[in-house]
C-alpha positions as CSV (number, residue, x, y, z in Angstrom):
1,X,99.1,127.2,129.6
2,X,100.7,124.1,131.1
3,X,104.0,123.2,129.4
4,X,102.5,119.8,128.5
5,X,98.9,119.0,127.5
6,X,97.7,115.7,126.2
7,X,94.4,115.5,124.3
8,X,92.9,112.2,123.2
9,X,90.8,112.3,120.1
10,X,90.6,108.6,119.7
11,X,88.3,106.4,121.8
12,X,90.1,104.1,124.3
13,X,89.2,101.0,122.2
14,X,90.0,102.6,118.8
15,X,93.2,100.7,118.3
16,X,91.7,97.3,119.1
17,X,88.7,98.0,116.8
18,X,90.9,99.1,114.0
19,X,93.1,96.0,114.3
20,X,90.0,93.7,114.2
21,X,88.6,95.5,111.1
22,X,91.9,95.5,109.2
23,X,92.6,91.8,109.9
24,X,89.1,90.7,109.1
25,X,89.0,92.7,105.9
26,X,92.6,92.0,104.8
27,X,92.7,88.3,105.4
28,X,89.3,87.6,103.7
29,X,90.1,89.4,100.5
30,X,92.1,88.3,97.4
31,X,94.9,89.0,97.4
32,X,95.4,89.1,101.1
33,X,96.7,92.3,102.7
34,X,97.6,93.7,106.2
35,X,98.4,97.4,106.8
36,X,102.0,98.3,107.8
37,X,100.9,100.2,110.9
38,X,100.5,96.9,112.8
39,X,104.2,96.2,112.6
40,X,104.7,98.7,115.4
41,X,104.1,97.2,118.8
42,X,107.0,97.6,121.3
43,X,109.1,94.9,119.6
44,X,108.3,96.2,116.1
45,X,109.4,99.6,117.1
46,X,112.7,98.2,118.4
47,X,113.2,96.3,115.2
48,X,112.6,99.4,113.1
49,X,115.2,101.3,115.1
50,X,117.6,98.5,114.3
51,X,116.6,98.8,110.6
52,X,117.5,102.5,110.6
53,X,121.0,101.7,111.6
54,X,121.6,99.0,108.9
55,X,124.1,99.9,106.2
56,X,121.5,99.0,103.5
57,X,118.8,101.3,104.9
58,X,119.6,104.8,103.8
59,X,116.3,106.8,104.2
60,X,116.8,107.8,107.9
61,X,120.4,108.9,107.4
62,X,119.6,110.7,104.2
63,X,116.7,112.6,105.8
64,X,118.8,113.5,108.8
65,X,121.5,114.8,106.5
66,X,119.0,117.2,104.9
67,X,117.5,118.3,108.2
68,X,121.0,119.1,109.6
69,X,121.9,121.1,106.5
70,X,118.6,122.8,105.8
71,X,116.8,123.3,109.1
72,X,117.9,127.0,109.2
73,X,116.5,127.5,105.7
74,X,113.2,125.8,106.7
75,X,113.0,128.0,109.7
76,X,113.6,131.1,107.7
77,X,111.1,130.2,105.0
78,X,108.3,129.4,107.5
79,X,108.9,131.5,110.5
80,X,106.8,128.9,112.3
81,X,105.6,129.5,115.9
82,X,103.9,126.1,116.0
83,X,105.3,122.8,114.7
84,X,102.8,120.0,114.1
85,X,104.4,116.6,113.5
86,X,102.2,113.8,112.1
87,X,103.2,110.3,113.3
88,X,105.8,111.8,115.6
89,X,106.8,108.6,117.5
90,X,109.9,109.4,119.6
91,X,110.2,112.9,118.0
92,X,113.9,112.2,117.6
93,X,114.4,113.8,114.2
94,X,112.3,116.7,115.2
95,X,115.0,118.0,117.5
96,X,116.9,119.4,114.4
97,X,113.9,121.5,113.5
98,X,113.2,122.6,117.1
99,X,116.8,123.8,117.4
100,X,116.4,125.9,114.2
101,X,112.9,127.3,114.8
102,X,113.9,130.1,117.1
103,X,110.4,131.7,117.1
104,X,108.8,128.4,118.1
105,X,106.2,128.5,120.8
106,X,104.3,125.2,120.6
107,X,105.1,121.7,119.4
108,X,102.1,119.4,118.6
109,X,103.2,115.8,118.2
110,X,100.4,113.6,116.7
111,X,100.5,109.8,117.2
112,X,98.3,106.9,118.2
113,X,100.6,105.9,121.0
114,X,100.1,107.7,124.3
115,X,103.3,106.2,125.8
116,X,105.4,107.4,122.8
117,X,103.9,110.9,123.1
118,X,104.4,111.1,126.8
119,X,107.9,109.9,126.7
120,X,108.9,112.2,123.9
121,X,107.3,115.2,125.6
122,X,109.1,114.5,128.9
123,X,112.4,114.4,127.1
124,X,111.8,117.5,125.1
125,X,110.6,119.6,128.0
126,X,113.6,118.6,130.1
127,X,115.9,119.9,127.2
128,X,113.7,122.9,126.4
129,X,111.9,124.2,129.4
130,X,110.5,127.2,127.5
131,X,108.7,125.0,124.9
132,X,104.9,124.2,125.1
133,X,103.9,120.7,124.0
134,X,100.3,119.9,123.2
135,X,100.3,116.2,122.2
136,X,97.4,114.7,120.3
137,X,96.4,111.0,120.5
138,X,95.0,110.8,117.0
139,X,95.0,108.9,113.7
140,X,96.1,111.6,111.2
141,X,94.7,109.6,108.3
142,X,91.2,110.0,109.7
143,X,91.2,113.8,109.6
144,X,92.6,116.0,112.4
145,X,91.2,118.8,114.5
146,X,93.9,121.1,115.8
147,X,93.8,122.9,119.2
148,X,94.1,126.6,119.4
149,X,97.7,127.2,118.6
150,X,99.7,130.3,117.3
151,X,100.6,130.7,113.7
152,X,102.3,130.5,111.4
153,X,102.2,126.8,111.7
154,X,104.5,124.1,110.1
155,X,103.0,120.7,109.5
156,X,105.8,118.1,109.2
157,X,105.3,114.6,107.8
158,X,108.7,113.0,107.7
159,X,110.4,109.6,107.2
160,X,108.9,109.0,103.7
161,X,105.8,107.6,105.5
162,X,103.5,109.1,102.8
163,X,104.8,106.3,100.6
164,X,102.9,103.8,102.7
165,X,99.7,105.2,101.4
166,X,98.2,104.1,98.1
167,X,97.6,106.9,95.5
168,X,93.9,107.5,96.4
169,X,94.8,107.5,100.1
170,X,97.6,110.0,99.5
171,X,95.3,112.3,97.7
172,X,92.8,112.1,100.6
173,X,95.5,112.7,103.1
174,X,97.1,115.7,101.3
175,X,93.6,117.2,101.0
176,X,93.1,116.8,104.7
177,X,96.4,118.5,105.4
178,X,95.5,121.3,103.0
179,X,92.3,121.8,105.0
180,X,94.4,122.5,108.1
181,X,96.5,125.2,106.5
182,X,95.8,128.8,107.0
183,X,97.5,131.6,105.1
184,X,101.2,131.6,106.1
185,X,101.2,127.9,107.1
186,X,103.3,125.3,105.4
187,X,103.8,121.5,104.9
188,X,107.2,119.9,105.2
189,X,107.1,116.5,103.5
190,X,109.6,113.7,103.4
191,X,109.7,111.5,100.3
192,X,112.0,108.7,99.3
193,X,113.1,109.0,95.7
194,X,113.2,106.6,92.8
195,X,116.6,105.1,92.3
196,X,118.4,101.9,91.2
197,X,116.3,98.8,91.9
198,X,119.1,97.0,93.6
199,X,119.6,99.8,96.2
200,X,115.8,99.8,96.9
201,X,115.4,96.1,97.3
202,X,118.5,95.8,99.6
203,X,117.0,98.5,101.8
204,X,114.0,96.3,102.4
205,X,115.7,92.9,102.4
206,X,118.9,93.3,104.5
207,X,121.4,90.5,104.8
208,X,121.1,90.4,108.6
209,X,117.4,89.5,108.4
210,X,116.2,92.4,110.6
211,X,113.6,93.6,108.0
212,X,112.4,90.0,107.7
213,X,111.8,89.8,111.5
214,X,110.1,93.2,111.3
215,X,107.8,92.0,108.6
216,X,106.9,88.8,110.4
217,X,106.2,90.7,113.6
218,X,102.8,91.6,112.3
219,X,101.9,87.9,112.7
220,X,103.0,88.0,116.3
221,X,100.9,91.1,116.9
222,X,97.8,89.3,115.5
223,X,98.6,86.2,117.6
224,X,98.8,88.1,120.8
225,X,96.0,90.6,120.3
226,X,93.5,88.4,118.5
227,X,94.3,84.9,119.7
228,X,95.6,83.7,116.3
229,X,97.9,80.8,115.8
230,X,100.2,82.2,113.1
231,X,103.7,80.6,113.1
232,X,106.1,83.2,111.6
233,X,108.3,80.2,110.5
234,X,105.6,79.2,108.0
235,X,106.3,82.4,106.0
236,X,109.1,83.9,104.0
237,X,109.9,87.6,103.8
238,X,109.7,89.0,100.3
239,X,110.6,92.5,99.0
240,X,109.9,93.3,95.4
241,X,110.2,96.4,93.2
242,X,107.1,97.2,91.1
243,X,108.4,99.4,88.3
244,X,104.9,100.2,87.0
245,X,103.8,101.8,90.3
246,X,107.4,102.7,91.3
247,X,107.0,101.2,94.8
248,X,108.5,98.5,96.9
249,X,106.1,95.8,98.1
250,X,106.8,93.8,101.2
251,X,105.0,90.5,101.4
252,X,104.8,87.3,103.5
253,X,104.8,84.1,101.4
254,X,103.4,80.9,102.8
255,X,106.0,78.1,102.6
256,X,103.3,75.4,102.5
257,X,99.6,75.1,102.4
258,X,98.3,75.9,105.9
259,X,95.3,77.0,107.9
260,X,95.3,79.7,110.5
261,X,92.7,80.4,113.1
262,X,92.0,83.8,114.5
263,X,90.0,83.1,117.7
264,X,88.8,86.6,118.6
265,X,87.3,87.0,115.1
266,X,86.0,83.5,114.8
267,X,87.9,83.4,111.5
268,X,89.6,80.5,109.7
269,X,92.1,81.6,107.0
270,X,93.4,79.2,104.4
271,X,96.7,79.7,102.6
272,X,97.9,77.9,99.5
273,X,101.6,77.1,99.2
274,X,103.3,80.2,97.9
275,X,100.3,82.4,98.6
276,X,101.3,85.9,99.7
277,X,100.0,88.6,102.1
278,X,101.0,92.1,101.1
279,X,102.1,93.9,104.3
280,X,103.5,97.2,103.0
281,X,103.7,99.4,100.0
282,X,106.5,102.0,100.0
283,X,106.2,104.3,97.1
284,X,109.2,106.2,95.7
285,X,108.8,109.6,94.2
286,X,110.1,112.1,91.6
287,X,110.0,115.9,92.0
288,X,107.5,116.4,89.3
289,X,105.2,113.8,90.8
290,X,105.4,115.3,94.2
291,X,104.6,118.7,92.7
292,X,101.6,117.3,90.9
293,X,100.2,115.5,93.9
294,X,100.6,118.6,96.1
295,X,98.9,120.8,93.4
296,X,96.1,118.3,93.2
297,X,95.4,118.9,96.9
298,X,95.6,122.7,96.5
299,X,99.2,123.3,97.6
300,X,102.2,124.7,95.8
301,X,105.7,123.2,96.1
302,X,108.0,126.1,97.0
303,X,111.3,124.5,98.2
304,X,112.9,121.1,97.3
305,X,116.0,119.8,99.2
306,X,117.8,116.5,98.8
307,X,120.7,114.8,100.4
308,X,124.0,115.0,98.6
309,X,123.5,111.7,96.9
310,X,120.0,112.6,95.8
311,X,118.4,109.6,97.5
312,X,115.7,111.4,99.6
313,X,113.9,114.7,99.5
314,X,112.3,117.2,101.8
315,X,109.8,119.6,100.2
316,X,108.1,122.6,101.5
317,X,104.6,123.5,100.3
318,X,102.0,126.2,101.0
319,X,98.3,126.5,100.4
320,X,97.3,128.0,97.0
């Protein structure tokens, strides 16, 4: 086996088709919505890296703290020979797991970005010449077919990204993960935890305005890719805590009544002054809720770790 394999499970035009469908559906519904995955072009990824270094944004630091402290326990509990990471990006955090998983044979990063997968693989293989990397260009929310890889296998979904899925989407996603698990396999799941409203809102509305720029970047992506004429200056960044759903919502609020044209979709979108587009939901969790959602998908929570301040959790689950 070559040390690096790259398998494309998405059609070449899948990203363009998905963007078109999401923008058309989201901007013609009431209330208007756009999925958060469209933040992440090259500029959006740079902005998010800036966000992770902001004093207000704790999740990345809290999760790293857990990984550094608990990676040996995770390795001992799973004995994984294959690590599968969903939404792997740069694979930066994964290095803590790779260092601890001494029996590891294969790393399977899964992402929609070929450039991110290739760059991460080249870096990892330079550091770990004995590792095998089989990258998958895939959308993990659409179901996943794994290559032939040795078990036991550990599926990692880090960063609290599961919070971007609505409850029905989470249930479908967790069921799809359960379908991947054979006896002895496990899921490592990162979840941001419910905490004081002021802490949560500050994490998504920093004083430097980096998150605001990140939020508005979705408009620039639509302008560039679909020939739209959004002006980010026409919108305010809004971050709100919804106590009923226990999630943060990021929105873009029109400063005035305006009309936007999306040339590639032959679409004209009208906004009233103050009208909002929801661009992200970021759910926060409690241990009992995570346990229940895992159980609903046919998995049992076996380990629960938090950072010292109790802000973030990593949980380990196995198939029932």
